[in-house]
N, C-alpha and C positions, 0 to 999 in steps of 0.2 A: 538499437531499437529503430524499427522503420517508422516513417511518418504515419503510416496507417495504424501501427500499434500504439503510438503516442496519441493519436486521435481517439482510439477506443478507450484508452486509459483516461483521457480527458472527459469523455462521455461518462465513464464510471464515476469520476469525482463529481461531475455535475449532478448526477442522480443520488449520490451518497455524499452530500456536502457537509457532513459533520464527522469529526473524529469518533470512531466507534468506542473509544476508551473514555474520553473526557468531554466530548460534545463540542470541542472547539471547531471553528471554521477557518482558522488561520494556518497557513502553510501546510495544507493538506497534501498527503502523498498516498500512493497506492502501495499496499503491502500484499505480497503473495503468501497465503496461508501455507501452502506447500511450495517450496522454492522452485522457481521455473527452471533453474539449471538442472534439477533432478527430475522435474516433471514438465518438460517443454510443451507438452500437449495442453497443459493447464495455464499457460502464460496469459492468455486472454479470456479464460473462462471466468465469468463474473462470479461464479460460486466459490472460486478460489481466491477472490480478492477481498480486501477490507481496507477502508479508509482510516488512516492514522495520521496524526499531526506531528509537525516539528515545531510547534509553538513552544512557549516557555516550559511546558510539561514534557516535551520531547517523547511523546508516546510511541512514535515509530521506532526510535532508537531503543527506548527502555523496554517497551512491551513487545514490539515486533522482533527485536534482535537481542534481547537480554542485555542491553547496555553497550553493545559493541557491534558495529556494522560488519565486522569480520565474522561474526556468528550468524547463523541463519536459524529461523524458527518457521 
């Protein structure tokens, strides 16, 4: 990931500063609705992004990846 891409994802989290699943604002991460390895043109498309957390509820892992980061959703 380039510094520019990281910068844009940081901006996304600033604007979407709560987990879309549980509302937490702890350990937020960006999740791609359509995986960017299959849709590289959507990697930085804000419509393809959602903020999920890795707080105690682990929404990014459980909801975004079905319980395993080796899976993609």
